[in-house]
C-alpha positions in Angstrom: 0.0 0.0 0.0 2.8 2.4 1.0 4.7 1.6 -2.2 1.6 2.5 -4.4 1.1 5.8 -2.5 4.8 6.8 -2.9 4.8 5.8 -6.7 1.9 8.2 -7.3 4.2 11.2 -6.8 6.5 10.1 -9.5 4.0 9.2 -12.3 4.7 12.3 -14.3 8.4 11.9 -14.1 9.0 8.1 -14.3 7.9 5.8 -17.1 4.7 3.9 -16.1 6.0 0.5 -17.1 9.0 0.9 -14.7 6.7 1.8 -11.9 4.5 -1.0 -12.8 7.1 -3.6 -12.8 8.5 -2.4 -9.5 5.1 -2.5 -7.8 4.6 -6.0 -9.0 7.9 -7.1 -7.7 7.2 -5.4 -4.5 3.9 -6.9 -4.1 5.4 -10.3 -4.8 8.0 -9.9 -2.0 5.2 -8.7 0.3 3.2 -11.8 -0.6 6.0 -14.1 0.1 6.7 -12.4 3.5 3.0 -12.8 4.4 3.1 -16.5 3.4 6.2 -17.1 5.5 4.5 -15.4 8.5 1.5 -17.7 8.1 3.8 -20.8 7.8 5.6 -19.7 10.9 2.3 -19.3 12.8 1.3 -22.9 11.8 4.6 -24.6 12.4 6.9 -22.3 14.5 5.1 -22.7 17.9 5.0 -26.5 17.5 8.5 -26.8 16.7 10.7 -24.8 19.0 13.9 -26.7 17.9 13.6 -24.9 14.5 14.0 -21.3 15.9 17.3 -20.9 14.1 15.6 -22.0 10.8 12.8 -19.3 11.3 15.4 -16.7 12.5 17.3 -17.2 9.1 14.0 -16.7 7.2 13.1 -13.6 9.2 16.5 -12.0 8.1 16.2 -13.3 4.5 12.6 -11.9 4.2 13.5 -8.6 5.9 16.4 -8.3 3.4 14.2 -9.0 0.4 11.7 -6.5 1.4 14.2 -3.8 2.2 15.8 -4.5 -1.2 12.5 -4.0 -2.8 12.2 -0.7 -1.1 16.0 0.0 -2.1 15.1 -0.9 -5.8 12.0 1.4 -5.7 14.3 4.4 -4.5 16.2 3.7 -7.9 13.1 3.5 -9.9 11.3 6.4 -8.3 13.8 9.0 -9.4 12.9 12.5 -10.2 15.8 14.9 -9.0 14.1 18.0 -10.3 10.8 17.1 -8.6 11.8 18.2 -4.9 8.4 17.5 -3.5 8.4 13.9 -4.7 12.0 13.4 -3.6 11.4 14.6 -0.1 8.2 12.6 0.1 10.2 9.4 -0.9 12.8 10.1 1.8 10.2 10.8 4.6 8.2 7.8 3.5 11.0 5.4 3.6 12.2 6.8 7.0 8.7 6.2 8.2 8.6 2.6 6.9 11.9 1.7 8.6 11.1 3.4 11.7 8.0 1.5 11.8 9.9 -1.6 11.4 11.8 -1.2 14.7 9.0 -2.5 16.8 8.7 -5.5 14.8 12.2 -6.5 14.1 14.0 -5.4 17.4 13.6 -8.8 18.7 16.0 -9.9 16.1 18.7 -7.4 15.5 20.2 -9.0 12.3 16.9 -8.6 10.6 16.6 -5.0 11.7 20.2 -4.3 10.4 19.4 -6.0 7.1 16.2 -4.1 6.8 17.8 -0.6 7.6 20.8 -1.3 5.3 18.6 -2.6 2.5 16.3 0.6 2.4 18.9 3.3 3.3 21.9 1.9 1.5 20.5 2.1 -2.0 18.7 5.4 -1.1 21.9 7.1 0.1 23.9 5.8 -3.0 21.3 7.0 -5.5 21.4 10.4 -3.8 25.1 10.5 -4.1 25.0 9.4 -7.7 22.5 12.2 -8.5 25.2 14.5 -7.3 23.0 17.6 -6.4 23.6 19.6 -3.1 20.0 18.6 -2.0 20.8 15.1 -2.6 24.1 15.0 -0.8 22.1 16.3 2.2 19.5 13.5 1.8 22.3 10.9 1.5 23.7 12.1 4.7 20.2 12.0 6.3 19.7 8.6 5.1 23.0 7.5 6.7 22.1 9.2 10.0 18.6 7.8 10.0 20.0 4.2 9.4 22.3 4.8 12.5 19.4 6.1 14.6 17.2 3.1 13.6 19.9 0.8 14.7 20.5 2.5 18.0 16.8 2.5 18.6 16.5 -1.1 17.9 19.3 -2.0 20.2 17.7 0.1 22.8 14.3 -1.6 22.3 16.0 -5.1 22.2 17.7 -4.3 25.5 14.4 -3.3 27.0 12.6 -6.4 25.8 15.3 -8.6 27.3 15.0 -6.9 30.6 11.3 -7.1 30.7 11.6 -10.8 30.0 14.2 -11.4 32.6 12.1 -9.7 35.4 8.8 -11.5 34.3 8.4 -14.5 36.6 7.8 -17.8 34.7 4.4 -19.3 34.8 4.3 -22.5 36.8 1.8 -25.3 36.0 -0.7 -26.0 38.7 
């Protein structure tokens, strides 16, 4: 949904076919992540010994979704359209900040997600080579660091909360 709304801002500047292909790829990745989540719900709780298996899939799916966003930042490129460019950066920052709560329990997934979104975005901005885009590249790097630090803090808080919660005993 977010990808579609961000893409609307670029319809006048980017070929429709490029946007459509990116949206299809993005939707496919999102669909696979939903399927993975459903599979985990069905099997994950029943097989605690497979936690490492599911942890690897969390990292892989977070990376795939992040790279879909990263690819979008390369498709949705209109350096002369300042409003669209700023909205893209704000939108991607919001998407990644929103992921902290969901991925802080597994920091490798959070790192992959932040790097996969902000890495291509910062690189694209540097390649554009305009003063505004240099500032946006720096903002992307700083935002990635902030997300990482936020995730670490939340992971620490979660660990503390779990260690102070008494275990339930069977009657």
